Each structure stands twice: as structure tokens, then as C-alpha cells.
N, C-alpha and C positions, 0 to 999 in steps of 0.2 A: 665559697666565697665568690668565685668566679660567676656561678650562677646567678647571684644576686646582683652583680654588677652588669651581666648580661642582659637580665630582666629589666633593669633600670635603663639600660642603653636601648633595648628594643622599644620600650615604652616611650621613650624620648623620641626615637625615630617616628613612631607611629603617630604621637602627638603633633610633631612638626608637619607630617603630612596631611593630617587632618586640618591643619591652621587654615587651609584655603576655604575650609567650609564653616568658618568661625561666625558667619552672618547669618548661618541656619541654626535653628534652635537645637536640632539634634546635633549639630557640628560642635555647638558650645559644650553640650553634656558630655559629648564624646572626649573632647580634648581635656575637660576638667577630670573625666574619668582615668585616661590614660596617664596624666601627670600625676594623679594621685596615687595611682598603682605604682609608676617609676619611682615617686619619692618614698613610698613603703619599701620598696626593694632597696632602695639607697640608704635608708635610715637603719634598716635591718644591717646592712653591710657595715656601716658605720659604728653601730652598737657592738657587733661581733669585733670589730678592730679596736675598740676603745681599751685603754691602758691604765686606767685610773678609776677608782669607784664613782667619782663624781661625775665623769664623762660618761660612764656608763648608764649612770641613773639619770643624766640629762638626755640621752638618746633613747633610754626606755621610757621617759615621760613624752618625747617629742612624737614617738613611732604611731600613737594613737590618732594623731591628727591626720595623716594621710590614711590610716586603716578606716576611721569613722568616715572620711570623705569618699573614699573608693566605694562603700556600701551605699551611701547616700546618692552620689552620682550614678552609679549603676541601676538604681531603681528609676530614676528621672529619665536617664537615657533610654531604658527598655520601655517605658511609656510612650515617650517621643516617637522612638522608631516604629513601635508597633500599631500606631494610629490612636493611641489614646491620649494625644496632647491636649486635649479639652480638660484633662486631669492634671495638667502640669501647668499650674498657674503660680503665682508669687505666694499666694495664701498657702497653697498645698506645699510649697517647696518650704516655707518658713516652718509649717507643722513639722514636716519630716526632719527638719534640720534641728529641732528641739533637743530629741534624745542625743544625738552626736555631740552637741555643744555642752549638753550637761556632763556626759562622758568626759569630754575632754577637760572640763573644768574638774571633774572628780579626780581625775588622773593628776593633774596639777597640786591638788589639796592633798590627795593621799601620799604623794612625793614629799609633800612638805611636813607630812606627820599630822594633819589636821584630824584625819579618820582613817579607817582601814577597811572601808566598803568595797573596793576595788581588789586590794591583795592585803592579806593579813600581816604577811612576812615576805621579805625578798632579800634574797642573796645571790651574790656572783661568785663563780669559781673560774679560775683561768687554768687551761691545760692545753699544752702544745701552741700557745698564742692565741687560742679559741675561748671566747668567753661563753661560759654556761650559764643558765640562770635557773634558779630554784626559788619558785613562787607558790604561795599557798593563796588560792582566789578568794575574794569575799563575794558577798552576796550580789553585788552591782556587776560584779564580773559576768556572773552568769544571767543576769538580766540584760545586759548588753550582748551577750551570745544570741539569746533568744530575740532580741530586737533585729540584729544583723542577719539570722537565718530567715526570719519573717520577711525582711526587706528583700533578700536575695531571692526567697521563694515567689514573693509576688512578681519579680522581675522575670523569673523563668517561667511563671504561668501565662503572663502576658505575651512572653515571646513564642511559648508554646503553642498558644491560641493563634497567634499570627501565622506561624509557620504551617499550622493545618488549614487556614482559610487562603494563605497566598498560594500563587501559581509560579512554576518555574523559578526565574532568577530569584524573586523575593522568598520564595520558600528556602532556597539553598542559603540566601542572606540570613533569614532568621534562624536557620540550623546552626549557621557558624556562630552567631552571638550567643545563642542558647548553650553551645558547647564552650564557647569561650568564657562565659559567666559561671556556667557550672563546674568548671575544673577547680578554680580556688575553693569552691564551696565544699567539693567532696574533699579536697587535699586537707581544708581544715577541719572537718567533721573527724576524718581519720585521725589527725594529730591531737585532737581533744581526748580521744578515746584511748590512744596509745601514741605518745610520743615517740618519735623513731629518729629525731637528728636534734643537734643542740640549737640550729637556727629554726626561725619560723618558716614552714614550709609553703604557706600560704605566700609569703613574699617571693620565694623562689618559683611558686607556679605562675606567677606573672609573666614568666618567660613563655611558656606556653599560651597563657591568654594573650599577651600582646601580639605573638607571632600568628594566633588565629585571626585577631583584629586587623593586622596588616593584609592577610589574605582577603578578608571580607572588603578591605578597602580597595585593593586593587583588581580584585576579580569579580566580585558581587556587588561594587558600588553601593556600600550600606549607608554612605552619607549622602547619596544624590537624593533627587526629588523624592519626597515621601511616598512610601509604597503605597500608601491609599489610592494613589492616582491609577495604580494598575487595576483597582476594582472597576474604573471607567473605561478600561480598554478590553475589547472583546477579543481574544486571542484569535477566533476564527471570523474574525469580520472582513468582508470583501473588501471594504475601503481600508486603505493605507492610514494607519495611527502612528503617530510620533509625539513623544512625550520630551519636553525641553524643560530644564530647571532654571532656576533664577539667573544662572550665571551663563546662560545660552549655551549649555552643553546637552548634548544628547543622553536623556536619561533612559529611554526605553522605546521600541518600536516592535509592531506586531509583523508577523510573517509576510502580510501584503505589501507593508512599506520597506521591509528588507529586500524582498524580491524586485520591487520597482527602481529602487534608488542602489541595489546592490551593495548593501552595508551588511556587516555582520555585529555579531555579540561583543567582539573586541572593540568596537568602535563606540560603545556605550561609555560615557563620561568625558569624550573628547568634544571639543569645540565645534559648533554646527560649521563653521568655515572649514574646517578639517575632514568633515563626514559628507557635506554637500556641496555643490556647486553654488555660485553667487546668486543665480538666479532663484534657486530653491531657497537659498538662506533668507533672501529678501522677502519671497512669498510667505515663508513661515513666520517672519517677524512682523509683517503688515497684514497678514490674514487676507491675502489679495488672492489672484487667480494664478495657476501655475501650469506651465507646459513643459511635458517631458516626452523626450523621443526614446521609445523603448528600443529593444535589441534588433526589433525588424525594421527599425527607420521609420516608423510610423509614430506621429505625433498625437498624443493624449493629453487632453485638458483636464485640470483638476481646480476644484472651487475649494480653498482651504477655509475649514471651519474651526476659528482659533477660539478656545475658552481658556479662562485662568482655573488653575486647580488650587485650591485652598486648604487649609489644616482646619482642626476643631476652632481655631482662634480666629478664623477668617483671614489670616494672613496668606498672600499669595505664595505659593511654593514652586511655581512654574506654570507652563502652558501645555495644554492637550491640544494637538491639531489632528484633525480628521480630514482626510482628502477625498472630496466626493468627485466621482468621474463625471464630468460633464461633456465627454467628446462627442457623443451623439447630439447633444443640444447645441454645441458650437457648429456642428456640421449643418444642422438644419438652419441655424441662425445665418452662416455664410452663405447657403444657397438661397435664403430669402432676401439677404443683402444683395447679393448679385442680381437676383431677379427684380429688386425694386430699383437699385442703382443704374442698371443698364435697359431699364424700360423708358419707353419715350414718353409715356404719362407722366404727369407731376404728381407726386405723392406726398401729402402732408398728414401730419398728427397734431390735432389740437387738443388743449386741456378743456376743462369745464367752462374757464374764462375767455376761450378763444386763442390763448397764446400757443405759439409754436413750439412743440418739443420734440418733432423730427421733420426734417426736410430732406428728400432724396436727392442723390446727385443730379438727375436730370431736372429736377426743380431749381436746384442751385445755379446749374448751368443756364438753363433757359431764361431765368429771372436776372441772371447775372449779380448774384450776392456778391459783395466785396469784402465778405468776413467770413469767418467760419459758420457752415450752415447751422451748426448747434446753437449758434448766437442770435439767430433770427428770432425776434420775438414776436412779430406781427406780420401779417401778410397785407395790412392796409397799404402800405407805400408801393407796392407792387398791383394794386387793384385800382380799375378805372374809377373816379370819383363818382360817376354817375352810377355805378353797380354796388355802392357799398351798402344801401339800403337792402338791395335784393341779397346781398351776402349775409348779412346780418339775419334776415328773415330766414333763409336756408338754414343757417347753422341752428337757430332757435328751433325750427321744425326738427332738425335732427335730434337735438336734445329732449324734446318732447314725445317723438314716436321713435324709440330705439330700436324696435322691431322691423322699422321701414327704411328705404333709402330716401334720402332729401335731395332733389336734383334741382340743377338751375343752369343757366347759360351766363358766364360772366367773363369780362374782359381783364386779363392781365398783360402787363407791359413786358415784352420780350426784349432783353438786351440787344438782339440784334435784328429783330423783324417788326419792332414797334408794338401796337396794341394787337392782340390776338384774342380771338373767341374761344373759350374753354367750355366744353360740357363738364360741369362739376356734379359729383355724385358723394354725398356724405353718409357715412355708417357710424352711428353711435356705439362705440365699444368702450366706454367708460368702465364698464362693470368687469370687463376682461382683465384678469390678473396680469396677462401678458402685455397687451396693448396699453390698455387704460387711457384711452384717449378717443377722439373723434377721428375716425380716417377719412381723409379728403382726398379722392382720386378726380384729376382734372385731365381731360383729353383735349387736345387741339382740335377745334372743328372748324377753324376759319374757312380753310379751303373747302370743306364740304358745304357750308354756307353759302360761299360764293359760287359753287357749283349750282346748289338749289336756287339761288336767286337767278343764275343764267337760266336754268331750266324754266324758271317763272317766266323770265323776259321771252325766252323761246315760245312758251305757251301764248303769250300776249301777241307776239308776232304773228304766230299761226292763225290765232282766234281775231286778230284785228287788222295789223297791218298787211298782212299776206292776203286776208280775206277781202279787203278794199278793192285792189287791182283785179283780183279773181272774180268779183262781182261785176266789175265793169266790163272784164272780157266776156264773161257770160251774157251780159244783157246785150252787148253789140253782136255776140255771135248769133243771137236769136233773131236780132234785125237781118242780119246778113241771110239766115237760112230761110226768111219770110219774103224777102225781097226777091224779085225775079233778075234783077241785076244789082250786085252788091254794091253799095255805096263806098266809093274808095275812102271816104273820111271814116266810115265805121271799121274798116279792115285796119287803117292806120291806128284806130283807137285800141283795137284789140292787140296790134304789134306793140304799141306802147305799153298796155298793161303787162303783156308778157315780159317786155324788157324790165318793168318795175320788178315784177316777181323774181326774176333773175338776180336783179340787184340785191333784193332783200334776202334771198336765199345764199347769195355769195358771202353777204356780211355775217349772216348767222352762222354759216359754216367756218369763217375766219374767226369770228368771235368764240365758237366752241374750241377752235383749235388753240386758242391764245395761251393756253398755259403749257403748251410744248413746243420744242424746237428740234429740228433734225440735225443732221452733221454740221458743224460749224466749219467754215473756210475763210481765209484771208480776203477781205473785201475792199474797194476802193470807194469812198465816199462819193466822188464825184462820177464814178461809173455807175453805181447803184441807182444815185439819184437821177441821172440822165436817163436810164432805162425806164425807171418807174415814171417818170415825166411823158415818157413816150406811150405808156399804157393807160393814160389818163386822157379824156377829152378837154383839152386845155383851151381850145378857141384861140383868142388873140392873147392868151396870158403868156408871160415871160419867166423864164427860169434863169436864175443868177447863182451861179456856185463861186463863193469868194474864196474859200480855201479848203482843200482835201485832205484827209488823213485815211490810214488803213488800219483796220481793226478785225478781229474774228467774230463773225455772226453767221447766221442761217440765213444765207441769201434770199431764199424764197420769202420768208417771213418778213425780212428787212424791206424788200420790195414793197409788200402789202403795207408796212408802216408808212413809206413814203407815199404810195398811191393814196392812203387815206388823208394824210395831211395835206397832200396837194389838192385833192378833191375838196377838202373841207374849205379851204381858201378860196377855191373857185366858186363853191356853191354859196358862200357866205359874201363875197367881195363882188364877184362877176368875172368874166372872161378878159377884162382888161387889168387885172391883177398881176402884181410883179412879185414872184416868190424867190426867196434868197435861202441858200443852203450853206452852211460852212461848218467848219470844225471849231471845237472849243479845247481848252487844256484837258477836259475829262469825257468829252463826248462830241457833240455836233446840235446843231440848231435847224429849225425850219421857220422862217418868217415871211409874213406878206405886208403890204404896204396899205392895209384896208384900214377901217375904224377901230380895229381891235375888238375884245369881247367885254360887255357891259359888266361893271364889278359885281353885280348881283347875281350873273349867270356863272362867275368863274368857279364857285365851290362845286357846281355840278357838271362841269366841262366833260369829265372822263366817266360819267355814270352811264350805263347802257340805257338807251331808250330817250336820253335828253337831247332836243335839237330845236334850234329857233328856226331852222328852214320849213317851208310849208310842206315840201316834198322829201324831207329828210327821215332817215330810218332811226337817227341818233345813236348809230353803232359805231360810226366811223372812229371818233375819239376813243371809245372804249376798246376798240381793237388795237389802237396804237398803245394804249396802256397794257393791255394784256401781252402783247408781243415784246414790250419793254421789260415787263416782269419776268417773262420767260427766259429773257437774257440775262437777267440779274440786273437790269439798269433801272432807273427811275426817269420819269417822265413829269414836266411841269410846265406852267404857263408864265410868260412874263409879259407885261404890258409897257413897251417902250414908247417914249414920247416921240411923236412925228414918226413912227415906224410901224405902227399896226400891232398885229398879233404876233407873239414869237413863242414857239414851243422849243423847249430844250431837253434833250435827252443827256442825261449824267451818269457816271459810273463805267462808263466806256474805257476798258483797257486797251491802248493802242497797240498795234503789232508793231509799228515803226513810222517814222515820218515819211509821207510820200511826197516824192518830188515831181508830180504830174505835170503836162502840158495842159495849158487851159482849154477847157471843154470847147466845142463848137458853139455852144449856146451862149457863151460868155467872152468869146474871142474878140467880137466885134466891138462889144461895149468897153472892153479893158482899154 
């Protein structure tokens, strides 16, 4: 009697433990099986304890309900757990349930005396408080025995096949289920051949069956994700593999995964949050990229390939995660990213429509984009309007000739330096699976173009401006050689030609050095201006210094700047000009009292070779601009009413206000 109650209690405990799997098809059949087995043991105990013929007959008639249900649910559970779930449909369950329903109905009608198909005679005898049954079975009883053993045999066959086909944990899982189902079948067969106890031993054997099921639940996870998922996992696979069930529990893992995450078989069935760190859980759930630091402290990168695991009814039973090691690829990508982002060249990637898909950091910084570089859609707003047609033509050329580079020179607006000229090279890599776009490399060639222009200007000076005085000197030199007594006028002409050549050479050298400055020192505006004034042939011209200031500069180059401005005023106004020098809040100015510069000539004032004087080289103001640029300053022209020409240098950082005494050149006028 105690064995029956023990079997019922174990069955109830196993059923309650399996309740959390009630949403799984195999879980529902498992719960139904264990509940039926527990009820069978419990009904048998109540039958043996019955103290009246009516009560005994009642429990005897009720006992076939859990008995038939146990056989029915055993077959369905075995088909489901062994991977034959496609056979477990509503139609199949209905067909398999026909015989149990007929048998239960036959028991009821047999007990009411309608027929004697299940038993021909039935009597009860009580001895020592235990009820014994004497029954003569009818033909329907033996038919039910055949049905039961056919159903149990089918369950054992599918479990046996599953056991042979499975690996490791699932083979042990199938073996436990096989023994658990086989035990009551063997006990029942022996009891039919030779009854050996007053109680039905099948109901008692459920204590062993339920114990085996408990072991299967706790150790071999028989109700976790369908074992069919194991067929997708290669045990010796180099990539880590993790199987997760619908409840976000760890269902399985291969050796590579266990070594990577330091998990063991004991972790199977536990929640992902308990088995892995939050970053790993997030990557598994989203199917993204995962970074893992190994025991050596080295970071490894994995790409998580997440796919659903479905059963024969296409129902999702869980997810399979294969982790592909992409560490080497990420190292190469970081190297390439560091190379492109730290390059001085601007790098863009455009799609077939010309939209930006990638913008390097150097490009974003140079262009001064005020948003995320990935959100820049077009380069048009950074491109000079006059160069748009050339840019479109170059892009089309790259599309049409993928095997050749398309080149052009285009102007882009720099956020700090204004319009700059870039040598652009386009390569069509739209068919490249990695790039998938047109790669544009733009190199700043503005300074190179300026140098080339300077070289061209120097060549013109040598071939034209310098050749003229040289020809004059050579001509008069021949006259001097031919004359018995040299004409003083001829000698003077030679001297003048040599002086002119000296001036041109000095200007060319100054212009060539325009982009460089030597060491800075703190200079005083009035002192440098006064010194420069003495270096120029000023004649009757006057220098007036209104206000002085101190700032850092290359003194030698600054002297050249003032000398050229002073010489420009004297050459264009005359030696009666008054030149004024003074400080401004962000620099200084040089002005004269001449007629000023005509509006038509102002745009070309600072270009090399431009001059309105008959004997000018056109380098004076170009030298002023290059010296200002070399210091990081800017120079501009202002036409002030009734004040002549005014040249203003801006962007000068003062070293401190200067409280200088008035210079000798201006003290008398003050």
C-alpha cells in the first residue's frame, strides 16, 4: 500500500516540476503521462482500501481511465520527444484515442451488467484489510492488452531508434525514457503470466518509472529544446555553438562554446542571464557582434549567426547560435580605419547615385561637417559651384571605366582655409563585395599649384623682365667697347640696367621665400616701420606713425613687408607722398594720401606680375601677401575717402600694448 502512495506522490512531484514546460508540446504530453500514472497508482490504493462491495466496484471501474490514458499519452510523448512530432497531430491523437475511449465505455457498461466482454465474472475477497480480486477476463480484455502492448512497443521502438541516432546527452536522455517506459510493460507482462501479488504491480512500478523521469528531468533535461536541434550541432565544430530554448534557457553547447565561456553541463537548463554575462546575453538575443576577452587577456570578436530551430510542425522550439570568429577581420578593419582616418587626404565612398556612404575623419574635419559624417548625403554643398560640372563628368567617367582611375582638380571649401584645390582620383569599386562603392581620394594641391604658378612667374621674369635690362646693358657695353673714349651716358645706362636687374632678382628671391618665416621675436611697430623707411629711397616723402603696438614676427620678413608697401606708395604717388602707419585692434595699416587704386584694378592688386607702373615688376604687393600669409595674417585693401590707398594687415596677435615715445619722424608734426 505504501508503495502505491509513494508512486502517486513521486508522479505528482514530477508532474509539478514539468509544469513549467507546459507551453511545449512534449511538456504537455509529459504532464499528462505523469498525472495519469499517479492517478492509476492512487486509484489502485483506494480500491484496495475500499470497505464495501459498491465502493470496490466503483474504484475498479474508474481505474481503467488513468490506465488507458497512461498508454495513450506514453505513445504521444515518445513520438514527440524522439523527433517524430510531425506524426503527432490532432487527427493522429483522435485516432489513437478511439480504442481507449471504447474500452472505458466498455468497462462502464460491463459494470452495469449490459455485457460481459471485459470480464465474465468478478468477485472480491477481503483478508487482513486487503481486498483481493478474482476476475475471469472476457475477449475485449485481451484485445485491450494487445492494443496496450502495441502502443507501448511502438513507443519503445521510436525511443530506441532515437537512442541509436543521438549523441552524448540526448542518447542518455533517450535511454532513461526507454527504461522508464519499459519497466511497467515488463512488470505487466510478468503479472499477466503469473499473478504474484494482490495489488496490480503495474501501478506499483510507477514509483520506479516516475523516479527515472525525475532523473531525466534534472540531469538530462528531457523536456528542454527538442533533441532534433542536436543534429544541427557538430560536436567537433571549431566555431562555438549554443542552443537556447523558447524560455531563454541554455539547452546545449559544444566543446568550443564551453571552453570559450567556461560553462559546464551543469549549466544546461539554467537561464542565459545565469550562465553568461549581460553582453553575451544581449548578443545572443539580438544576433549581433560579440567581444570576448580570453584567459590571456586578448580580445576576440565573434559574429553571432542566429537561426530558429523548428519542429516537424514548423513551430519555433528555440534558437541555434553559431559564433564565427572574426577577430582577424576586425584587426584588419581597425588598421584600415586608422590608416584612412589619420591620413591627410580626404577619402569618400559614393554609391552609384553619387550619394556619400563613407566619409573619413580627415574629410569631415577639413570640410567642417556639423553632423555625423555618416549622415552627409552629398558633397555638392562643399564643392565650388563652378566645378560641379567637372565633378559630375569625372564621376560618370569612373562609372563607365571601372578598370581605370578618373582624375580631376576640384575646389572644396575648407572650414578654416577657404577654397582649396584638390587633386581628385576616383576608382569604381561598386562590384567589390567589401567596398561596394566609388572610392574618391582627394589630395590638397593648393600649395603645389601656387608653387607651380610661382615657377611660371619666375620663368616669365627670367625670359622677359630680366632679359630687357640685360639686353640694354649688353647693347651699351658693345658701344663702350667700340668707342675710344667711353661715353659717360653709356656707362650710366649700363649701371642703371644692372641696378634694375638687381631689383628684379631681389624681388624674385623675396617672393620665393614668401611662404616661410624664421624665428619670431617681439617687435615694435614704430621701430620696424622707421627702420624700413630708411631702407627705401623716399626722396621728399614723409612717414607719419600714429600709434604703435608690440607683436611677435620675423623681423627681417616684416621689414621686407614695410619696404614693399612704402616703395609701392612712392612709385605710384611720387616722392611728395605722405605715408601713415598705425595700429588697429587686430593688426596695423599702411596708408598714403595719393589718389588710391582704381576699382577695376583692385581684384588683381596682390597677384604676381600685376603692376600699373611703367618700370614696376608687379611683385611688390605679391611679396606683401606671401609674407602676411607666412605669419598667419591676412592683407586687404581699403579705399578711404580723401585718404588715398590704405593697406590693412589683420589677424595679428599683440604681445602687449606699447607705450612708446613718439618717433623722430613724427614728433615735430605732433
